[in-house]
N, C-alpha and C positions, 0 to 999 in steps of 0.2 A: 504493500500500500504506500509506503513512504517513497519507494523507488519509482513507482508509477505516478505518484501524486505531486506533492508539494516539496519533495526532498531537495530538489536543486535550488529552491529559493533560500534554503538554510545557508548555503555557502555564498550565493550571489548577493543576497540582501541582508544577511545576518549582521554584518559589521556596519553597513551603510545606512540601513533604514532607521535605526534609533537616532543616528546623527541628523538625518533629514527631518525627523519628527520632533526636533527640539523646538520648532516653530509650527504649531498646529492651530486650527481655528479655535476661537474663544469658546465656542459651544462644546468642544471636546476637552477643555482644560478643567481640571478639578483642583488645581493648586498644588498638586503633587509633583515632585521631581521625576516621578516614574510615569508620567502621562505619555511620554514617547514610546515606552514599552507597551503600555496599555493599547495604544493605537496599532502597534505592530501585531499584538495578539488578536486584535479585532480582524486584521487582514488574513491571518494564518490560522486562526483558532476555530471555534465552534461554527461560525457562519460558513466558512469554507468547507469544512468536512460534512456539515449538514446537507449541503447541496449534493455531494457525492453519495452520501448514505441514502438519501431519498431515491436516487436512481438505482442504487444497488439493491435496496429492499424491494422496490417495485419490480425490477427485472428478475431478481431471484425468486420472488413469490409467484409471479405469473409463469415463470419457466419451470421451476422445480416443483412447485405445489400444484399448479394447474395444467402442467404438461404442454404449455405453449412454446413456440420457438424461442431460443435464447437470442432475442433480437429486440431492438428498441420498439419495433412495431407492436410487440406483445403488451407493452405498457398501455396501449390504447384499446385493448380488447373490450373493456366494459362499455366503451363508447362506440367503437366501430364494429364490434362483434366479428363475424366471419370475413368482413371486408379487409381485415389486416393481411389476409393471404393474397390480396389482389393489388390493384393499382396504388391505393393509398398506403398500404403497407410497404410497397417497394419505394415509394417516394420518401417515406419516413426514414427507412434504413439507408437510402442513398444520401440524403442530406446529412444524416449522422455520420456516415462513413467519410464523406467529403470534409466535414468539420474536423473529424479526428485526423484525417490524412494531412490536411493543410496545416492544422495546428501543430502536429508533430514535425512537419517539414520546417515550419518557422522556428520551432524550438530547437531543431537540429542545427539550423543555420546560425541562430543566435548563440547556441552552445559552442559552435566552432569559433565564433568571435571571442567568446569568454575564455575558452581553453587556450586560444592563441595568445590572448592578452596575458594569461598566467604563464605560459611558456616563454613569452617575451620578457616578462618581469623577472622570472627565475633564471632562465638559461640564455636570454638574449636572442632567442629565435625571432626573426623579423615578423611584424604584423603584415602579412601579405595574403592575397587571395589564393595563391598556389598552396600555401601552408594550410589555409582553412579548408580547401578542397581535399587535401590529403587527410585532414582530421575527420571530415565527414565520411570519406571513403573507409577509413579505419573503423569508425564507430559503426557504420552500416554493415561492414563485413562481420564484426564481432556480434552485432545484434542479429544478423541473419543466422549465424550458427546457433545462437541462443534460442531464437524463436522456432527454429527447426526442431530443436531438442524438446521443446514444450515447457509448460509451467513447472512441472515437478523436477526438471533437470536444469537446463541452462539458465532460465529466468530465476528460478529459486536459488541456484548456486551464486549467481552474480548479485542478487539482492541481499543474500545473507553475507556475502563477502563485503558488500558495500556497507552494511550495518556494522560489521566488525571494524572496518577501516575508519568509518565515521566516528564510532564510539571511542576508538583509540585516540583519534585526533582531538576530539572534544575533551576527552579526559586529560590529555596532555596540556591543552590550553588552560583548562581549569586549574590544574596543579601548578603550572608554570606562572600563570597570570594571577590576577587579584582574586583569589579563591573566595574569601569572605565577602567581598563586594559583589561577586557574581551570584552567590547564594542568597544574599540579602536582597539584591535587586529582583531576583526571580520571585521570591516569596512575597515581597511588597507589591510588585507589579501585578502578579496574579490575583492578589486580593483586590486591588483597584479595578482590574479588568472584570472580575466576577461581579463586583459591586455595580459597575457601570455598564455591564454588557448590553442591557436593554436600551439605556439612554444613548450609548455610543452607536449601537446598531440602528437606531431610529433617527439619528441626527441628520438633518437636512440643512445644508449651507444656504445662507441668504446673501451675505456680503460677497461682492464680486471676487475678491481675493480668496475667500473661503470656498466659493463655488469652483474656482480654478483648482485649488488644492484637492478638493473632494473628487473632482473629475479625474485628476492625475493619479490619485492613490486609491481611495476606497472603491469608487465606481469601477475603476480600471481593474482592480483585483477581483471584485465580485463578478463582473462581466467575464473575466478570463476564466474564473472557476466554473461558471455556468457553461461557457462554451466548451470546456474540457470535460464536463460531466458525462457526456455519452461515452467518452474514453475511460476515464477513471472509474465511473460508476459501473460500467460493464465489467471492467477488470476485477473490481472488488466483489461484484456478484459472482464472478467465475470462481474466485478462490474461497468463497464463503458458503459453498454447498454444505448442508448439514447443520448450519448455525440456525438458531431461532431468530425471529425478528428482534426480540429484546436484546439478544447478544450482539447482533450486528449494529443496532441503534446505539446502545450504550458503549460498546467497545469501539465502534467506528467514530464516535464523537469524542470520547474522553482520552483514549490512549494516544491517538495521533496528535490531539491538541496539546496534551502534556509534553510529549516527546519533542514535537516540533518547536513549541514555544520555549522549552528549556534549552534546546540546542541553539536556537537563535539568540537566547539571552546570554549563553556562554560567550558567543562571538561578539554580540552587541555590547554587553556590559564591559568586556575587555576593551573593545574599541572606544567606548565612552571614557573609560578610566585612563587609557593611554593617550587619548586625544587631549584630555585636560592636562595630563602630565607633560606633554610635549607641545603645549601652546597651539593646539589646533592643527598639527601637522597632518594627521590622518584625514581630517575633514577637507583640507586643501587638496590633498591627493585625490580624494574621491570626486571632487568637483571636476577635475580634469578627465578622470576615467573611472567610472564606478566598478568596472570589471576587476580592477586591481585592489579593491578595498581589503579583501581578506589577506592578500600578500603584503600589503602595506602595514596592516596590523601586526603580522608576524615580525616585521622588521623592528618594531618597537617592543614586541613581547619579550624578546631575549636579546642579549648582547652577543650571544654565540652565533657566529656566521654558519657553522656546521648545523646547529639546531634549526636555524631559520631555513636552511636549505632542505633539511629533512621534512619539516612541517609543510613547506611549500610543495615538495614533490608528492607527499601523501595527499595533500589537498587537490592537486591536479589529477591524481589517479582517482580520487573519490568523485570529483566532478565529472570526469570522463565516464566512469561506471554509471553514475546517475543518468547521464544522457543515453548510454547504451541500454539500460533497463527501461527507460521511457520509450525508446525506439522499439525494442523487442516486444514489450507488452502491448504497445500501440499497434504494431503489425499483427499481433495475435487478435486484437479486438477488431481491426478492420477486416481481417480474413473471416472472422465469425459473422460480422455484420453483412458482408457481401456473400455469405453462404446460407442466408436465412437462419442464422443462429446455430448451425451444426457444430457439435462439440469437436468432431474430428474433421480437420480441413487438410486437403492434400499439401504436402510439403512444398510443391512447386508454387502453389498459390501464396503460401506464407512468405516464401523467398521473393516472389514478385512484388508483394506489397512493401516488404522491407527495403528492396532495392529502389522501388518507386519513390519512397520517402526521401532517400538519399539523392536521387536524381533531381527531384523537385527542389530540394534545398541547395544543391550545387548550381542548378540553373538560375535560380533566383539570385543567389550570391554573386554569380559571375555577370549576370545581366544588369542588376541594379545595385548590388552591394548591400550595405547595412540599411540604406534608405528603403530599398525594395522589401527587405525583410520586415522593417518596421511598418510598412504599408500593409503587408499581408497580416502582420500581427494585429494591426488596427481592424482589418477586415474580420479576422477571427473573433476579436472582441465585440464587433458589431453584431456577430451571430449570437452574442449573449442576450440581446433583446428578444428575438423570436424564441430562443431556447428558454428564456425566463417564463414566457407564456406557456411553452411546452411543459415546463416544470410545474406550473400551477395546475395544468390539465392532469399531469401524472399524479399530483397530490390528491386531486379530486377523484381520479379514476381508482387509485389505490384505496382511498378511504371508502369509496362506494363498494368495492369488491370485498374489503375486509368486513364491513358492516353486514353485507349479505352473507358472507361465510360465517360470521359470528351468530347471526340469527338462525342459520341452518344448524350450526353446532349446538346452540341453546335448545332448539326444537328437538333435535335428536337426543340430547341429554335428558330432556323432560320425558320423552317417550320411553327412553331406557329406564329412567327412574320409576315411571309408572308401572312398567313391566316388572321391575324388581319388587316394587311394593305389592303388585298383584300376586306375584309368586309367594311372597312372604305371608300375605293374607290367606292364600290357599293352603299353604303349609300349616299355618296356625289353626285354620278351620279343620284340616285333616287330623291334626293332633288332638283337637277337642273331641272330634267324633270318635 
């Protein structure tokens, strides 16, 4: 879930975002010095994972419990009934597949830029299109081998390896850096976040400067999560077979929220602390290139050049595996969506979609560079509007089906209870006689 979902944001925005949020709209300020972390939790916490969990619960319920195809079209069965197997169902799955495909291609292209920035910062490798193309090809090849092997092999192995690498890196930063400051920041910030979760989530900016900020941050994030929901929600549903709705809802909301926010706090609190200690040096570096924020923080975390190098290398490896796992799990989802939800998809088809993601990313990068990728990213975010409407339909559809199933369950339970009582009465009467 971390590798296919929000994991990459931990490294890309973990150091930078708390520094950016030192100046937030008045309506989000509570007078606490931890308001910047509260806002970061708003973007990566319960709101984000709730979007994914709704898709996952809906898709898992209709597919595993009702025997419908493992595809987005099944979420609309209470409304469309048998029409999901025809034209309208094909339209729904096609739009979802395209959203996933182009969203992943954009992510792969932007990931190449980020990895290139890290390699340039650490090893002096030039920021050039040919280097970025090589990075995309490398990620695509590894992702292809992973997606061919399936969820229980390549994808699982890479994801578990990434969790181990990420844990070691974050533990090292915690122990080397300001440990007490990190822990106190997280506990205090989480308390403020939980206290203000409803007011922060319902905040609507009015002042022009606040409107601009909210559009660039909160609305951007929520639209991005919604546009990625067909991908991440489908993947979570795929790996959650056998779980109850309660398990998926509680586990899918709380565990990722705690882990992601704590991980980002380790990096963000270290960045804030070291930035104050070195007169805003990290903030100045981030203004010129946000992609190097993590590596800039390492520079001030320890005076040992060798340790800086080790941390940077581990971070580059972790970021690269995050993008590989996003690509392979995305290819698996697209293959499933374009096969009417079949659980077993031919290897050739999975390879085709994995390579197509890489080809699109390379093409966009070579034709228009970062500007073209940002344009496609904006287009993917725009998809958040129609998908937000789809999300509301899914909530209505799922609620309607669960209510119907509960009434049927309650009716059957009453009938069973009456039969049992009838048998007991007969037995009692027989004994009396």
